[in-house]
PDB file of N, CA, C and O in Angstrom:
ATOM      1  N   UNK A   1      -2.588  53.435 104.814  1.00  0.00           N
ATOM      2  CA  UNK A   1      -3.294  53.003 103.631  1.00  0.00           C
ATOM      3  C   UNK A   1      -2.802  53.779 102.392  1.00  0.00           C
ATOM      4  O   UNK A   1      -2.663  53.200 101.315  1.00  0.00           O
ATOM      5  N   UNK A   2      -2.543  55.073 102.546  1.00  0.00           N
ATOM      6  CA  UNK A   2      -2.052  55.863 101.417  1.00  0.00           C
ATOM      7  C   UNK A   2      -0.672  55.369 100.972  1.00  0.00           C
ATOM      8  O   UNK A   2      -0.369  55.325  99.780  1.00  0.00           O
ATOM      9  N   UNK A   3       0.142  55.004 101.938  1.00  0.00           N
ATOM     10  CA  UNK A   3       1.487  54.523 101.618  1.00  0.00           C
ATOM     11  C   UNK A   3       1.416  53.230 100.805  1.00  0.00           C
ATOM     12  O   UNK A   3       2.178  53.054  99.854  1.00  0.00           O
ATOM     13  N   UNK A   4       0.527  52.346 101.164  1.00  0.00           N
ATOM     14  CA  UNK A   4       0.362  51.083 100.447  1.00  0.00           C
ATOM     15  C   UNK A   4      -0.068  51.341  99.008  1.00  0.00           C
ATOM     16  O   UNK A   4       0.458  50.723  98.083  1.00  0.00           O
ATOM     17  N   UNK A   5      -1.023  52.252  98.815  1.00  0.00           N
ATOM     18  CA  UNK A   5      -1.484  52.582  97.467  1.00  0.00           C
ATOM     19  C   UNK A   5      -0.360  53.212  96.648  1.00  0.00           C
ATOM     20  O   UNK A   5      -0.195  52.908  95.466  1.00  0.00           O
ATOM     21  N   UNK A   6       0.397  54.076  97.277  1.00  0.00           N
ATOM     22  CA  UNK A   6       1.507  54.730  96.580  1.00  0.00           C
ATOM     23  C   UNK A   6       2.548  53.708  96.137  1.00  0.00           C
ATOM     24  O   UNK A   6       3.051  53.773  95.016  1.00  0.00           O
ATOM     25  N   UNK A   7       2.870  52.764  97.019  1.00  0.00           N
ATOM     26  CA  UNK A   7       3.834  51.724  96.666  1.00  0.00           C
ATOM     27  C   UNK A   7       3.314  50.815  95.554  1.00  0.00           C
ATOM     28  O   UNK A   7       4.070  50.407  94.672  1.00  0.00           O
ATOM     29  N   UNK A   8       2.042  50.507  95.600  1.00  0.00           N
ATOM     30  CA  UNK A   8       1.436  49.689  94.554  1.00  0.00           C
ATOM     31  C   UNK A   8       1.490  50.409  93.216  1.00  0.00           C
ATOM     32  O   UNK A   8       1.849  49.808  92.203  1.00  0.00           O
ATOM     33  N   UNK A   9       1.141  51.670  93.201  1.00  0.00           N
ATOM     34  CA  UNK A   9       1.180  52.455  91.961  1.00  0.00           C
ATOM     35  C   UNK A   9       2.610  52.548  91.431  1.00  0.00           C
ATOM     36  O   UNK A   9       2.837  52.428  90.227  1.00  0.00           O
ATOM     37  N   UNK A  10       3.559  52.759  92.319  1.00  0.00           N
ATOM     38  CA  UNK A  10       4.957  52.846  91.915  1.00  0.00           C
ATOM     39  C   UNK A  10       5.436  51.523  91.314  1.00  0.00           C
ATOM     40  O   UNK A  10       6.185  51.516  90.337  1.00  0.00           O
ATOM     41  N   UNK A  11       5.010  50.424  91.889  1.00  0.00           N
ATOM     42  CA  UNK A  11       5.392  49.101  91.375  1.00  0.00           C
ATOM     43  C   UNK A  11       4.832  48.870  89.974  1.00  0.00           C
ATOM     44  O   UNK A  11       5.523  48.336  89.106  1.00  0.00           O
ATOM     45  N   UNK A  12       3.594  49.268  89.756  1.00  0.00           N
ATOM     46  CA  UNK A  12       2.972  49.101  88.444  1.00  0.00           C
ATOM     47  C   UNK A  12       3.691  49.949  87.402  1.00  0.00           C
ATOM     48  O   UNK A  12       3.939  49.490  86.287  1.00  0.00           O
ATOM     49  N   UNK A  13       4.021  51.173  87.760  1.00  0.00           N
ATOM     50  CA  UNK A  13       4.727  52.059  86.832  1.00  0.00           C
ATOM     51  C   UNK A  13       6.108  51.498  86.513  1.00  0.00           C
ATOM     52  O   UNK A  13       6.528  51.517  85.356  1.00  0.00           O
ATOM     53  N   UNK A  14       6.813  51.004  87.512  1.00  0.00           N
ATOM     54  CA  UNK A  14       8.146  50.441  87.293  1.00  0.00           C
ATOM     55  C   UNK A  14       8.076  49.208  86.393  1.00  0.00           C
ATOM     56  O   UNK A  14       8.910  49.047  85.503  1.00  0.00           O
ATOM     57  N   UNK A  15       7.105  48.351  86.611  1.00  0.00           N
ATOM     58  CA  UNK A  15       6.952  47.151  85.783  1.00  0.00           C
ATOM     59  C   UNK A  15       6.634  47.531  84.339  1.00  0.00           C
ATOM     60  O   UNK A  15       7.140  46.908  83.406  1.00  0.00           O
ATOM     61  N   UNK A  16       5.804  48.542  84.157  1.00  0.00           N
ATOM     62  CA  UNK A  16       5.456  48.985  82.797  1.00  0.00           C
ATOM     63  C   UNK A  16       6.672  49.568  82.086  1.00  0.00           C
ATOM     64  O   UNK A  16       6.795  49.443  80.867  1.00  0.00           O
ATOM     65  N   UNK A  17       7.553  50.191  82.821  1.00  0.00           N
ATOM     66  CA  UNK A  17       8.746  50.785  82.212  1.00  0.00           C
ATOM     67  C   UNK A  17       9.786  49.730  81.850  1.00  0.00           C
ATOM     68  O   UNK A  17      10.488  49.879  80.850  1.00  0.00           O
ATOM     69  N   UNK A  18       9.895  48.678  82.638  1.00  0.00           N
ATOM     70  CA  UNK A  18      10.924  47.660  82.429  1.00  0.00           C
ATOM     71  C   UNK A  18      10.523  46.647  81.365  1.00  0.00           C
ATOM     72  O   UNK A  18      11.396  46.162  80.644  1.00  0.00           O
ATOM     73  N   UNK A  19       9.265  46.311  81.236  1.00  0.00           N
ATOM     74  CA  UNK A  19       8.806  45.273  80.315  1.00  0.00           C
ATOM     75  C   UNK A  19       9.223  45.500  78.866  1.00  0.00           C
ATOM     76  O   UNK A  19       9.734  44.564  78.252  1.00  0.00           O
ATOM     77  N   UNK A  20       9.036  46.689  78.277  1.00  0.00           N
ATOM     78  CA  UNK A  20       9.467  46.855  76.881  1.00  0.00           C
ATOM     79  C   UNK A  20      10.967  46.687  76.685  1.00  0.00           C
ATOM     80  O   UNK A  20      11.399  46.201  75.640  1.00  0.00           O
ATOM     81  N   UNK A  21      11.753  47.071  77.649  1.00  0.00           N
ATOM     82  CA  UNK A  21      13.205  46.942  77.545  1.00  0.00           C
ATOM     83  C   UNK A  21      13.594  45.469  77.510  1.00  0.00           C
ATOM     84  O   UNK A  21      14.434  45.070  76.703  1.00  0.00           O
ATOM     85  N   UNK A  22      12.999  44.666  78.368  1.00  0.00           N
ATOM     86  CA  UNK A  22      13.297  43.230  78.404  1.00  0.00           C
ATOM     87  C   UNK A  22      12.858  42.566  77.108  1.00  0.00           C
ATOM     88  O   UNK A  22      13.598  41.755  76.551  1.00  0.00           O
ATOM     89  N   UNK A  23      11.672  42.895  76.620  1.00  0.00           N
ATOM     90  CA  UNK A  23      11.172  42.290  75.378  1.00  0.00           C
ATOM     91  C   UNK A  23      12.027  42.694  74.188  1.00  0.00           C
ATOM     92  O   UNK A  23      12.320  41.856  73.336  1.00  0.00           O
ATOM     93  N   UNK A  24      12.427  43.932  74.107  1.00  0.00           N
ATOM     94  CA  UNK A  24      13.238  44.401  72.981  1.00  0.00           C
ATOM     95  C   UNK A  24      14.618  43.764  72.994  1.00  0.00           C
ATOM     96  O   UNK A  24      15.167  43.469  71.933  1.00  0.00           O
ATOM     97  N   UNK A  25      15.178  43.552  74.145  1.00  0.00           N
ATOM     98  CA  UNK A  25      16.501  42.954  74.238  1.00  0.00           C
ATOM     99  C   UNK A  25      16.509  41.539  73.690  1.00  0.00           C
ATOM    100  O   UNK A  25      17.405  41.184  72.923  1.00  0.00           O
ATOM    101  N   UNK A  26      15.534  40.723  74.063  1.00  0.00           N
ATOM    102  CA  UNK A  26      15.529  39.347  73.579  1.00  0.00           C
ATOM    103  C   UNK A  26      15.246  39.285  72.089  1.00  0.00           C
ATOM    104  O   UNK A  26      15.836  38.460  71.392  1.00  0.00           O
ATOM    105  N   UNK A  27      14.370  40.127  71.584  1.00  0.00           N
ATOM    106  CA  UNK A  27      14.093  40.135  70.155  1.00  0.00           C
ATOM    107  C   UNK A  27      15.320  40.588  69.372  1.00  0.00           C
ATOM    108  O   UNK A  27      15.633  40.026  68.322  1.00  0.00           O
ATOM    109  N   UNK A  28      16.001  41.584  69.869  1.00  0.00           N
ATOM    110  CA  UNK A  28      17.201  42.074  69.198  1.00  0.00           C
ATOM    111  C   UNK A  28      18.277  40.988  69.171  1.00  0.00           C
ATOM    112  O   UNK A  28      18.980  40.835  68.173  1.00  0.00           O
ATOM    113  N   UNK A  29      18.405  40.246  70.250  1.00  0.00           N
ATOM    114  CA  UNK A  29      19.411  39.185  70.306  1.00  0.00           C
ATOM    115  C   UNK A  29      19.122  38.126  69.243  1.00  0.00           C
ATOM    116  O   UNK A  29      20.050  37.635  68.600  1.00  0.00           O
ATOM    117  N   UNK A  30      17.870  37.770  69.050  1.00  0.00           N
ATOM    118  CA  UNK A  30      17.520  36.775  68.045  1.00  0.00           C
ATOM    119  C   UNK A  30      17.759  37.294  66.635  1.00  0.00           C
ATOM    120  O   UNK A  30      18.210  36.547  65.767  1.00  0.00           O
ATOM    121  N   UNK A  31      17.463  38.563  66.401  1.00  0.00           N
ATOM    122  CA  UNK A  31      17.719  39.153  65.098  1.00  0.00           C
ATOM    123  C   UNK A  31      19.221  39.130  64.813  1.00  0.00           C
ATOM    124  O   UNK A  31      19.641  38.818  63.698  1.00  0.00           O
ATOM    125  N   UNK A  32      20.014  39.457  65.806  1.00  0.00           N
ATOM    126  CA  UNK A  32      21.471  39.445  65.636  1.00  0.00           C
ATOM    127  C   UNK A  32      21.982  38.055  65.312  1.00  0.00           C
ATOM    128  O   UNK A  32      22.897  37.905  64.502  1.00  0.00           O
ATOM    129  N   UNK A  33      21.407  37.042  65.929  1.00  0.00           N
ATOM    130  CA  UNK A  33      21.824  35.662  65.664  1.00  0.00           C
ATOM    131  C   UNK A  33      21.549  35.292  64.210  1.00  0.00           C
ATOM    132  O   UNK A  33      22.375  34.652  63.558  1.00  0.00           O
ATOM    133  N   UNK A  34      20.407  35.689  63.717  1.00  0.00           N
ATOM    134  CA  UNK A  34      20.041  35.442  62.316  1.00  0.00           C
ATOM    135  C   UNK A  34      20.992  36.181  61.373  1.00  0.00           C
ATOM    136  O   UNK A  34      21.508  35.601  60.417  1.00  0.00           O
ATOM    137  N   UNK A  35      21.213  37.448  61.650  1.00  0.00           N
ATOM    138  CA  UNK A  35      22.100  38.273  60.812  1.00  0.00           C
ATOM    139  C   UNK A  35      23.524  37.720  60.835  1.00  0.00           C
ATOM    140  O   UNK A  35      24.165  37.608  59.790  1.00  0.00           O
ATOM    141  N   UNK A  36      24.013  37.379  62.020  1.00  0.00           N
ATOM    142  CA  UNK A  36      25.374  36.838  62.140  1.00  0.00           C
ATOM    143  C   UNK A  36      25.523  35.515  61.399  1.00  0.00           C
ATOM    144  O   UNK A  36      26.554  35.257  60.777  1.00  0.00           O
ATOM    145  N   UNK A  37      24.501  34.685  61.469  1.00  0.00           N
ATOM    146  CA  UNK A  37      24.535  33.406  60.759  1.00  0.00           C
ATOM    147  C   UNK A  37      24.751  33.634  59.267  1.00  0.00           C
ATOM    148  O   UNK A  37      25.596  32.991  58.645  1.00  0.00           O
ATOM    149  N   UNK A  38      23.982  34.553  58.705  1.00  0.00           N
ATOM    150  CA  UNK A  38      24.111  34.821  57.272  1.00  0.00           C
ATOM    151  C   UNK A  38      25.459  35.459  56.946  1.00  0.00           C
ATOM    152  O   UNK A  38      26.078  35.115  55.940  1.00  0.00           O
ATOM    153  N   UNK A  39      25.915  36.378  57.780  1.00  0.00           N
ATOM    154  CA  UNK A  39      27.220  36.991  57.567  1.00  0.00           C
ATOM    155  C   UNK A  39      28.336  35.970  57.611  1.00  0.00           C
ATOM    156  O   UNK A  39      29.275  36.036  56.817  1.00  0.00           O
ATOM    157  N   UNK A  40      28.243  35.023  58.534  1.00  0.00           N
ATOM    158  CA  UNK A  40      29.256  33.972  58.650  1.00  0.00           C
ATOM    159  C   UNK A  40      29.222  32.981  57.487  1.00  0.00           C
ATOM    160  O   UNK A  40      30.185  32.249  57.258  1.00  0.00           O
ATOM    161  N   UNK A  41      28.108  32.965  56.757  1.00  0.00           N
ATOM    162  CA  UNK A  41      27.993  32.074  55.599  1.00  0.00           C
ATOM    163  C   UNK A  41      28.226  32.816  54.285  1.00  0.00           C
ATOM    164  O   UNK A  41      27.856  32.329  53.217  1.00  0.00           O
ATOM    165  N   UNK A  42      28.836  33.986  54.368  1.00  0.00           N
ATOM    166  CA  UNK A  42      29.279  34.679  53.168  1.00  0.00           C
ATOM    167  C   UNK A  42      28.303  35.649  52.541  1.00  0.00           C
ATOM    168  O   UNK A  42      28.587  36.196  51.475  1.00  0.00           O
ATOM    169  N   UNK A  43      27.172  35.877  53.163  1.00  0.00           N
ATOM    170  CA  UNK A  43      26.206  36.807  52.591  1.00  0.00           C
ATOM    171  C   UNK A  43      26.507  38.231  53.051  1.00  0.00           C
ATOM    172  O   UNK A  43      26.956  38.455  54.175  1.00  0.00           O
ATOM    173  N   UNK A  44      26.252  39.178  52.169  1.00  0.00           N
ATOM    174  CA  UNK A  44      26.394  40.584  52.498  1.00  0.00           C
ATOM    175  C   UNK A  44      25.218  40.979  53.376  1.00  0.00           C
ATOM    176  O   UNK A  44      24.062  40.815  52.986  1.00  0.00           O
ATOM    177  N   UNK A  45      25.509  41.496  54.549  1.00  0.00           N
ATOM    178  CA  UNK A  45      24.463  41.858  55.497  1.00  0.00           C
ATOM    179  C   UNK A  45      24.159  43.346  55.356  1.00  0.00           C
ATOM    180  O   UNK A  45      25.010  44.200  55.606  1.00  0.00           O
ATOM    181  N   UNK A  46      22.944  43.628  54.955  1.00  0.00           N
ATOM    182  CA  UNK A  46      22.501  45.003  54.797  1.00  0.00           C
ATOM    183  C   UNK A  46      21.098  45.160  55.350  1.00  0.00           C
ATOM    184  O   UNK A  46      20.623  44.309  56.103  1.00  0.00           O
ATOM    185  N   UNK A  47      20.436  46.240  54.983  1.00  0.00           N
ATOM    186  CA  UNK A  47      19.105  46.509  55.534  1.00  0.00           C
ATOM    187  C   UNK A  47      18.060  45.452  55.174  1.00  0.00           C
ATOM    188  O   UNK A  47      17.151  45.201  55.966  1.00  0.00           O
ATOM    189  N   UNK A  48      18.167  44.833  54.010  1.00  0.00           N
ATOM    190  CA  UNK A  48      17.183  43.808  53.630  1.00  0.00           C
ATOM    191  C   UNK A  48      17.332  42.559  54.481  1.00  0.00           C
ATOM    192  O   UNK A  48      16.334  41.949  54.865  1.00  0.00           O
ATOM    193  N   UNK A  49      18.559  42.174  54.779  1.00  0.00           N
ATOM    194  CA  UNK A  49      18.791  41.013  55.641  1.00  0.00           C
ATOM    195  C   UNK A  49      18.291  41.327  57.049  1.00  0.00           C
ATOM    196  O   UNK A  49      17.626  40.499  57.672  1.00  0.00           O
ATOM    197  N   UNK A  50      18.603  42.499  57.542  1.00  0.00           N
ATOM    198  CA  UNK A  50      18.170  42.882  58.887  1.00  0.00           C
ATOM    199  C   UNK A  50      16.651  42.938  58.975  1.00  0.00           C
ATOM    200  O   UNK A  50      16.071  42.532  59.983  1.00  0.00           O
ATOM    201  N   UNK A  51      16.002  43.440  57.927  1.00  0.00           N
ATOM    202  CA  UNK A  51      14.542  43.493  57.915  1.00  0.00           C
ATOM    203  C   UNK A  51      13.947  42.087  57.922  1.00  0.00           C
ATOM    204  O   UNK A  51      12.982  41.822  58.639  1.00  0.00           O
ATOM    205  N   UNK A  52      14.515  41.196  57.131  1.00  0.00           N
ATOM    206  CA  UNK A  52      14.013  39.817  57.091  1.00  0.00           C
ATOM    207  C   UNK A  52      14.196  39.139  58.445  1.00  0.00           C
ATOM    208  O   UNK A  52      13.297  38.451  58.930  1.00  0.00           O
ATOM    209  N   UNK A  53      15.362  39.338  59.049  1.00  0.00           N
ATOM    210  CA  UNK A  53      15.657  38.699  60.336  1.00  0.00           C
ATOM    211  C   UNK A  53      14.850  39.297  61.492  1.00  0.00           C
ATOM    212  O   UNK A  53      14.835  38.743  62.591  1.00  0.00           O
ATOM    213  N   UNK A  54      14.190  40.412  61.247  1.00  0.00           N
ATOM    214  CA  UNK A  54      13.370  41.006  62.304  1.00  0.00           C
ATOM    215  C   UNK A  54      12.076  40.223  62.529  1.00  0.00           C
ATOM    216  O   UNK A  54      11.394  40.421  63.534  1.00  0.00           O
ATOM    217  N   UNK A  55      11.743  39.339  61.599  1.00  0.00           N
ATOM    218  CA  UNK A  55      10.558  38.485  61.751  1.00  0.00           C
ATOM    219  C   UNK A  55      10.987  37.216  62.495  1.00  0.00           C
ATOM    220  O   UNK A  55      11.589  36.317  61.907  1.00  0.00           O
ATOM    221  N   UNK A  56      10.680  37.156  63.758  1.00  0.00           N
ATOM    222  CA  UNK A  56      11.147  36.067  64.612  1.00  0.00           C
ATOM    223  C   UNK A  56      10.572  34.710  64.266  1.00  0.00           C
ATOM    224  O   UNK A  56       9.524  34.596  63.632  1.00  0.00           O
ATOM    225  N   UNK A  57      11.282  33.692  64.698  1.00  0.00           N
ATOM    226  CA  UNK A  57      10.832  32.309  64.499  1.00  0.00           C
ATOM    227  C   UNK A  57       9.516  32.086  65.221  1.00  0.00           C
ATOM    228  O   UNK A  57       9.191  32.794  66.175  1.00  0.00           O
ATOM    229  N   UNK A  58       8.768  31.109  64.764  1.00  0.00           N
ATOM    230  CA  UNK A  58       7.459  30.788  65.335  1.00  0.00           C
ATOM    231  C   UNK A  58       7.610  29.543  66.207  1.00  0.00           C
ATOM    232  O   UNK A  58       8.172  28.534  65.780  1.00  0.00           O
ATOM    233  N   UNK A  59       7.107  29.631  67.415  1.00  0.00           N
ATOM    234  CA  UNK A  59       7.151  28.484  68.322  1.00  0.00           C
ATOM    235  C   UNK A  59       5.970  27.568  68.028  1.00  0.00           C
ATOM    236  O   UNK A  59       4.818  28.003  68.003  1.00  0.00           O
ATOM    237  N   UNK A  60       6.274  26.304  67.807  1.00  0.00           N
ATOM    238  CA  UNK A  60       5.267  25.271  67.554  1.00  0.00           C
ATOM    239  C   UNK A  60       5.421  24.195  68.630  1.00  0.00           C
ATOM    240  O   UNK A  60       6.413  24.198  69.359  1.00  0.00           O
ATOM    241  N   UNK A  61       4.468  23.283  68.743  1.00  0.00           N
ATOM    242  CA  UNK A  61       4.559  22.270  69.806  1.00  0.00           C
ATOM    243  C   UNK A  61       5.876  21.495  69.850  1.00  0.00           C
ATOM    244  O   UNK A  61       6.309  21.097  70.931  1.00  0.00           O
ATOM    245  N   UNK A  62       6.515  21.275  68.720  1.00  0.00           N
ATOM    246  CA  UNK A  62       7.744  20.492  68.700  1.00  0.00           C
ATOM    247  C   UNK A  62       9.008  21.343  68.694  1.00  0.00           C
ATOM    248  O   UNK A  62      10.098  20.807  68.498  1.00  0.00           O
ATOM    249  N   UNK A  63       8.896  22.640  68.900  1.00  0.00           N
ATOM    250  CA  UNK A  63      10.077  23.511  68.921  1.00  0.00           C
ATOM    251  C   UNK A  63       9.815  24.812  68.189  1.00  0.00           C
ATOM    252  O   UNK A  63       8.795  25.468  68.400  1.00  0.00           O
ATOM    253  N   UNK A  64      10.763  25.179  67.314  1.00  0.00           N
ATOM    254  CA  UNK A  64      10.639  26.413  66.543  1.00  0.00           C
ATOM    255  C   UNK A  64      10.644  26.102  65.061  1.00  0.00           C
ATOM    256  O   UNK A  64      11.236  25.118  64.619  1.00  0.00           O
ATOM    257  N   UNK A  65       9.978  26.954  64.300  1.00  0.00           N
ATOM    258  CA  UNK A  65      10.022  26.870  62.850  1.00  0.00           C
ATOM    259  C   UNK A  65      10.229  28.270  62.293  1.00  0.00           C
ATOM    260  O   UNK A  65      10.008  29.255  62.997  1.00  0.00           O
ATOM    261  N   UNK A  66      10.641  28.366  61.064  1.00  0.00           N
ATOM    262  CA  UNK A  66      10.930  29.657  60.467  1.00  0.00           C
ATOM    263  C   UNK A  66       9.652  30.427  60.205  1.00  0.00           C
ATOM    264  O   UNK A  66       8.591  29.856  59.952  1.00  0.00           O
ATOM    265  N   UNK A  67       9.786  31.732  60.274  1.00  0.00           N
ATOM    266  CA  UNK A  67       8.680  32.633  59.982  1.00  0.00           C
ATOM    267  C   UNK A  67       8.591  32.787  58.459  1.00  0.00           C
ATOM    268  O   UNK A  67       9.608  33.056  57.820  1.00  0.00           O
ATOM    269  N   UNK A  68       7.416  32.626  57.865  1.00  0.00           N
ATOM    270  CA  UNK A  68       7.321  32.722  56.409  1.00  0.00           C
ATOM    271  C   UNK A  68       7.727  34.093  55.860  1.00  0.00           C
ATOM    272  O   UNK A  68       8.222  34.178  54.737  1.00  0.00           O
ATOM    273  N   UNK A  69       7.527  35.160  56.628  1.00  0.00           N
ATOM    274  CA  UNK A  69       7.943  36.482  56.171  1.00  0.00           C
ATOM    275  C   UNK A  69       9.469  36.566  56.087  1.00  0.00           C
ATOM    276  O   UNK A  69      10.017  37.111  55.130  1.00  0.00           O
ATOM    277  N   UNK A  70      10.136  36.028  57.085  1.00  0.00           N
ATOM    278  CA  UNK A  70      11.600  35.997  57.090  1.00  0.00           C
ATOM    279  C   UNK A  70      12.107  35.198  55.894  1.00  0.00           C
ATOM    280  O   UNK A  70      12.962  35.663  55.140  1.00  0.00           O
ATOM    281  N   UNK A  71      11.578  34.009  55.733  1.00  0.00           N
ATOM    282  CA  UNK A  71      12.033  33.126  54.658  1.00  0.00           C
ATOM    283  C   UNK A  71      11.800  33.752  53.283  1.00  0.00           C
ATOM    284  O   UNK A  71      12.701  33.746  52.444  1.00  0.00           O
ATOM    285  N   UNK A  72      10.621  34.283  53.045  1.00  0.00           N
ATOM    286  CA  UNK A  72      10.293  34.877  51.754  1.00  0.00           C
ATOM    287  C   UNK A  72      11.219  36.043  51.429  1.00  0.00           C
ATOM    288  O   UNK A  72      11.711  36.157  50.307  1.00  0.00           O
ATOM    289  N   UNK A  73      11.452  36.904  52.411  1.00  0.00           N
ATOM    290  CA  UNK A  73      12.311  38.061  52.167  1.00  0.00           C
ATOM    291  C   UNK A  73      13.751  37.643  51.870  1.00  0.00           C
ATOM    292  O   UNK A  73      14.401  38.237  51.009  1.00  0.00           O
ATOM    293  N   UNK A  74      14.250  36.637  52.569  1.00  0.00           N
ATOM    294  CA  UNK A  74      15.616  36.180  52.301  1.00  0.00           C
ATOM    295  C   UNK A  74      15.721  35.501  50.934  1.00  0.00           C
ATOM    296  O   UNK A  74      16.710  35.690  50.226  1.00  0.00           O
ATOM    297  N   UNK A  75      14.728  34.729  50.567  1.00  0.00           N
ATOM    298  CA  UNK A  75      14.747  34.076  49.254  1.00  0.00           C
ATOM    299  C   UNK A  75      14.706  35.105  48.129  1.00  0.00           C
ATOM    300  O   UNK A  75      15.312  34.902  47.077  1.00  0.00           O
ATOM    301  N   UNK A  76      13.996  36.207  48.348  1.00  0.00           N
ATOM    302  CA  UNK A  76      13.902  37.257  47.325  1.00  0.00           C
ATOM    303  C   UNK A  76      15.237  37.958  47.083  1.00  0.00           C
ATOM    304  O   UNK A  76      15.444  38.544  46.020  1.00  0.00           O
ATOM    305  N   UNK A  77      16.137  37.905  48.055  1.00  0.00           N
ATOM    306  CA  UNK A  77      17.451  38.529  47.856  1.00  0.00           C
ATOM    307  C   UNK A  77      18.529  37.468  47.601  1.00  0.00           C
ATOM    308  O   UNK A  77      19.712  37.683  47.863  1.00  0.00           O
ATOM    309  N   UNK A  78      18.088  36.327  47.088  1.00  0.00           N
ATOM    310  CA  UNK A  78      18.969  35.259  46.612  1.00  0.00           C
ATOM    311  C   UNK A  78      19.785  34.550  47.697  1.00  0.00           C
ATOM    312  O   UNK A  78      20.907  34.111  47.445  1.00  0.00           O
ATOM    313  N   UNK A  79      19.229  34.439  48.884  1.00  0.00           N
ATOM    314  CA  UNK A  79      19.836  33.589  49.905  1.00  0.00           C
ATOM    315  C   UNK A  79      19.383  32.164  49.608  1.00  0.00           C
ATOM    316  O   UNK A  79      18.201  31.931  49.356  1.00  0.00           O
ATOM    317  N   UNK A  80      20.311  31.209  49.634  1.00  0.00           N
ATOM    318  CA  UNK A  80      19.966  29.807  49.385  1.00  0.00           C
ATOM    319  C   UNK A  80      18.907  29.366  50.387  1.00  0.00           C
ATOM    320  O   UNK A  80      18.915  29.798  51.540  1.00  0.00           O
ATOM    321  N   UNK A  81      18.000  28.508  49.944  1.00  0.00           N
ATOM    322  CA  UNK A  81      16.872  28.122  50.788  1.00  0.00           C
ATOM    323  C   UNK A  81      17.307  27.454  52.094  1.00  0.00           C
ATOM    324  O   UNK A  81      16.712  27.718  53.139  1.00  0.00           O
ATOM    325  N   UNK A  82      18.320  26.605  52.058  1.00  0.00           N
ATOM    326  CA  UNK A  82      18.786  25.961  53.293  1.00  0.00           C
ATOM    327  C   UNK A  82      19.349  26.995  54.272  1.00  0.00           C
ATOM    328  O   UNK A  82      19.097  26.926  55.475  1.00  0.00           O
ATOM    329  N   UNK A  83      20.107  27.947  53.743  1.00  0.00           N
ATOM    330  CA  UNK A  83      20.670  29.001  54.597  1.00  0.00           C
ATOM    331  C   UNK A  83      19.568  29.914  55.137  1.00  0.00           C
ATOM    332  O   UNK A  83      19.619  30.341  56.290  1.00  0.00           O
ATOM    333  N   UNK A  84      18.578  30.209  54.303  1.00  0.00           N
ATOM    334  CA  UNK A  84      17.470  31.068  54.734  1.00  0.00           C
ATOM    335  C   UNK A  84      16.682  30.408  55.852  1.00  0.00           C
ATOM    336  O   UNK A  84      16.340  31.056  56.841  1.00  0.00           O
ATOM    337  N   UNK A  85      16.390  29.120  55.698  1.00  0.00           N
ATOM    338  CA  UNK A  85      15.640  28.412  56.750  1.00  0.00           C
ATOM    339  C   UNK A  85      16.430  28.381  58.058  1.00  0.00           C
ATOM    340  O   UNK A  85      15.885  28.634  59.132  1.00  0.00           O
ATOM    341  N   UNK A  86      17.709  28.071  57.951  1.00  0.00           N
ATOM    342  CA  UNK A  86      18.539  28.004  59.158  1.00  0.00           C
ATOM    343  C   UNK A  86      18.632  29.370  59.842  1.00  0.00           C
ATOM    344  O   UNK A  86      18.596  29.453  61.070  1.00  0.00           O
ATOM    345  N   UNK A  87      18.750  30.422  59.062  1.00  0.00           N
ATOM    346  CA  UNK A  87      18.846  31.762  59.634  1.00  0.00           C
ATOM    347  C   UNK A  87      17.520  32.166  60.279  1.00  0.00           C
ATOM    348  O   UNK A  87      17.505  32.724  61.376  1.00  0.00           O
ATOM    349  N   UNK A  88      16.415  31.885  59.601  1.00  0.00           N
ATOM    350  CA  UNK A  88      15.101  32.292  60.111  1.00  0.00           C
ATOM    351  C   UNK A  88      14.715  31.537  61.388  1.00  0.00           C
ATOM    352  O   UNK A  88      13.975  32.070  62.214  1.00  0.00           O
ATOM    353  N   UNK A  89      15.192  30.338  61.556  1.00  0.00           N
ATOM    354  CA  UNK A  89      14.933  29.613  62.802  1.00  0.00           C
ATOM    355  C   UNK A  89      15.678  30.287  63.952  1.00  0.00           C
ATOM    356  O   UNK A  89      15.245  30.226  65.103  1.00  0.00           O
ATOM    357  N   UNK A  90      16.806  30.930  63.632  1.00  0.00           N
ATOM    358  CA  UNK A  90      17.575  31.628  64.651  1.00  0.00           C
ATOM    359  C   UNK A  90      17.030  33.017  64.962  1.00  0.00           C
ATOM    360  O   UNK A  90      17.439  33.648  65.936  1.00  0.00           O
ATOM    361  N   UNK A  91      16.096  33.493  64.123  1.00  0.00           N
ATOM    362  CA  UNK A  91      15.546  34.850  64.309  1.00  0.00           C
ATOM    363  C   UNK A  91      14.603  34.899  65.496  1.00  0.00           C
ATOM    364  O   UNK A  91      14.050  35.955  65.802  1.00  0.00           O
TER     365      UNK A  91
END
């Protein structure tokens, strides 16, 4: 019985340790996609672009839509609205 409890506790600890790594990896990948999109379209990629792209797209019943925080921040640094929307959907 002690062995079963020990294994259960170990499993819970391992799952708690792995979950943040998996979540951070997927979020980082989406931010990179947004940043790369803007870089490929001629925009200078700096801390403001990276900060804007850190606001991930919002999932809606019909797919994804841009996050208003991402869009607003990109528009404030003079990214064209079409490019900002396309980048934020990739975030």
